[in-house]
N, C-alpha and C positions, 0 to 999 in steps of 0.2 A: 504494500500500500504506500502510496507516495502523495505528498501534498506540498504545495509551495505557498508560502505566505506572501502577501503583498508588501511592497516597500514601506518603510516607516520614515516619516519626516519629523524633524524636531521643531517644536514650537519656539519661535523667537521670544525671548523674555524682554519685557519693557524696562528701560533704564529708570532710575529714581530721579524725580524732579522736585523734591521737597524744598530745596534751598532757594529756588527762584523767587517765590512770593515774599520771602523774608527780605530780599534785596529791594524789591519794589516798595514794600512797606517802609523800610528804612529811608528810602529816597523821599517818600511823601512826608515822613516825619521831619526830615531835615528841611524841606521846603517850608513847612509850617513854622518851624523854629525860627528861621531867618525872617519870615514875614512878621512874626510876633516881635522879634527884636527891633525891627524897623519901626513898628508902631510905637513901641515903648520909648524909643529914642525921640520920636517926634513929640510925644506927650511930655517927656521930661523937659525939653526946651533948653537944656544946658549945653547941648552939643557934645556931651561926653558919651562915649559908647557904653552901653550896659556891661556889667561884669561878664555875662555869658558871651557877649560878642568879643570881649577883649581876651577870652581864653585862647591859649596857643595850641590847643588840641588835647589829646588824652593826658591824664595825669601821669607825672613822672613817678616811678616807683623806686624804692631803694634796692640795692643789690640783694639784700636778704629777702625782701618781699618778692622780687623777681625770681629768685631761686625757688621759693615756695610755690609760686604760680606754675613754673615749669614742672616741678615734681608732682603737683596736684593734677595737671593736665595729662602728664605721662601715665600716672596711675589710673586715671579715669579711662583713658584710651586703651590701656592694657586689659582692663576688664572686658570692654566691648570687643576688643580684637580676639581675646581668648574664647569668648562665646561664639564669635564668627568662625574661628578656626576649628571649633569642635562640632560644627554642624554635620550631622550624619548623612544628609541627603539634600536634594534640590529644594524641598519645601522649607526646611530649617535654614538652608543657605539664604533663601530669599529674605526671610524675616530678620535674621541676624545681620545680613548685609545692610538692610535699612536702618537697624539700630546702630550699627557702627558708623554709617554715614551721618546720622543725626548727632552722634557723640563727637565726631570730628568737627562738625559744623559748630556745635556748642562751645567746644574748647578753642576753636579758632576765634570765635567772637570774643571770648574772655581775654585771650591774649591780644587781640587787636584793640581792645578797649583801654590798654595801658601803653605808656611810653617807657621802654626799657632804659636802664642806665646808659648813659651816652656811649661808652665804649662798645656796648652790645647792640646799639640802635640798628646798624646795618644788617647784622645777622638776624635780629629779631624780625625785621621786615621780610627778609628772605624766608624765615620760618613761617610767618603768617601766610605769605603768598603760597608756599608749598603745601601747607595744610589745606588751604582753600581749594587747591586743585586735587589734593588727595581724596577729599570727601566724595568725589564723584566716582572713584574707582571701585569701591565694594559692590555697588549696585550693578556694575557692568561685567562682573566676572563670569556670569552665565549667559552672556549674549553670544550668539554664533558669530564666527568670523575673527575671534581673537587669535593672535599669533600663537598663543600657547593652548588654544582650545577653550571651549566653554566649560567652566567648572561645574562639578556636580556634588562636591563635598567641601566641607570646611577647610581641611588641610590644603586641598588644591586651590580653593579660593584665596586663602591667606597667602599661599606661595605666589599666586598670580598677582595679587595686590603688591606684594613685596618686590616684584620685578618691574613695576611700573616706573615711569619717569618721575612722577610726583613723589614716590617713595624715596627715590634717589635724591631728590631735591631736599626732602625733609632731613635725610641723613647728612647731607652736605651742610645745611644750615645748622644742624645740631653740632657738627664738628667745629664750625666757626664759633659758635657760642662757647663751647668748651675751651677753645683757644683763647678767647677773651678772658674767661674766668672758669677755672676748673670746677667751680661749684655749679655752673650752669649745665646741668645734665638733662638731656631730653632724647627721646626716640627709642627707648628700650621696648616700647610696645610693638615696634616693627620687627618681625622675624628676619633673620639673615636671608639674603638673596640666595636662592638655590637654582640648580638646573632643572629643566622640565623633565619629569619622570615618565617612563613608559614601561611600567612593570607588567609582566605577563605570567600567567600560570602555564604549565606545560600543556600541550594539546592533549585532550582526553583526561585531564585531571578531574577527579571527582571532588567537587566542593562539598557535596553531601551525598551519602549513600546509606539509606536506612536499612536496606536489606539486599542480600545477594541470592536469596533462595528461589526467586522466580525464574521462569524460562523465557520471559519476554525480552525483545531486543528493540532498541531505538537507535537508528542510524541518523546522524546529523551531518548533512552536507552544508557547510557554511561557505557559500559563494560570495558573501558580502565583503566589504572593505575593512570591517572591524571585527575584533574578537567578540565572541558571544558566549554567555552562560545560559544554558537551557535547563529549565526546571520542570519536573513533573510533580503536580500537586493532586493528590487523590480528591476527587469531587466530594465536597462536604468538609474538607480539612483546610487549614490555612498555611501549614508549613510544608515545604517540599519533601517528598520521599527521596528524590534524587535531583542533584544539580551537577551538570557536567560542563567543563570549560572547553570550548572549541575555537581554535585559531581561525583568523580570516583565511579564506581560500584553502580550507582544510576540512577533513572529515573525521568522524569518530563514531564507533558503535558502542552504546552503553548496553550492558548485559545484566541479567539477573533480576529483571523487573517483574514484580509480583502482579497477579491479576487485579484488574480494577479499571475504573473509568478515571482518566487523568486529564486535568487541565494542563495546558502547556504554556509556560511563560518564558519569555526571552528578554535578556538585557544585553545590549551591545554598547561598546564604547572603547575608550583608550585609557590605559594605566589602571590596572586592577588593584584596588586597595584591599589587601587580605584581611585587615582588621575590621573595616567597615563592610566588607563583602559586597562591594559595588565598584563600578568603574568611576574613576575620579573626574574624567573629562569626556565631553561629547557623548553623553549617555542617552540611551533610549530604553523604554520599558514597554513591552507589548504582551498580548495574550491571544492565543488562538481562540476563535469564537466557538469552535466545536471541540469537545474532548476527544482523546484517543482511548479506545477500549482495548485492553490487553486481556486475552482469554486463552486458557490452556486446558487441554483435555489429554486423554491417554495417548493420542496420536498426533496432536497438532499444538503449535504455539504461535504467538503473534509477533510479527516483526513490522514495525512502522519505519518509514523513511521520510524525513522532512528535509526539505532543501530551502535554505535561507538565501535569498538572492534579491537584488534590486530589480524586480520584474513587475509588470502590470498584468501578467497573465497567470498568476498563481491561482490554485484551486482550493486554498485553505484560507479563508478570510481571517484577518487579525485586527486587533484594535489596540490603540494606545491605552495604557493604564497609568494611574497616578503612582509616582515613585514611592509615596508613603504607604501605599497598600500592596506594594510588590513583595512577594514571599521571599524572605531571605533567611529564615530560621533553619 
């Protein structure tokens, strides 16, 4: 028996745009402030500018206060970044990416609201500018077309952000601050930059195999461009009885499958994370609409063959499934 699934497309995720309205509101508030200052000056009649109008900008802070501000911002961002890096899948990655972007935005605003001690003024401005650019990076890690691939897990997302140009600019500004004063420490929330990983299991590796007592066979022909993990879940259950890893453009036959009606799930992608049991980049999650029935008697056994290929002519319809409901146990 042979069946061919239809091709699977990945849905592009939308980038995060929360920061824009805040900029617009700030601009409106600034316009109102200057308008109010002009009216007060006219009413005063003395010709002297009001105190607010004479202000030279953000308040100057002491070296000690500035050190404390950097430490506080670094600690707050470390918490948000750790939660982002621990996301186990796409759904959690989306929510923690938004939280991290908001945290970066909030700490950028706090730092921009003060004037650093004069020797650190230039590096401070560089840091504020770099952080304002970094805030857009977390929400974009799962968008298709990135050089290092669309992230599917927190570790991959964190590594992707750490490789961006704004992250490098934050590190450079932090080094300049430390050169000015060794007490000005910032940037520990960013992980070290790493190379893009492409981990693979061996072709035919059983990621899970609950039993070997059956006589059923499942041959998987993976004609697609990405490695795939194929799972058999007994109808009525939630955890797979069997999951096998098959390389792109390779085949494998799983043996020892016990009788029963099995739903077939597949996940394809790049860089298998053995701890999270999922591909860390460019991942897709699908399910065959019709189960496969394995039945054995005294003289016969069942062998199914499924061919995974980018084709529009398959005879086994499949559907995308939510990553959070995908069976990985």
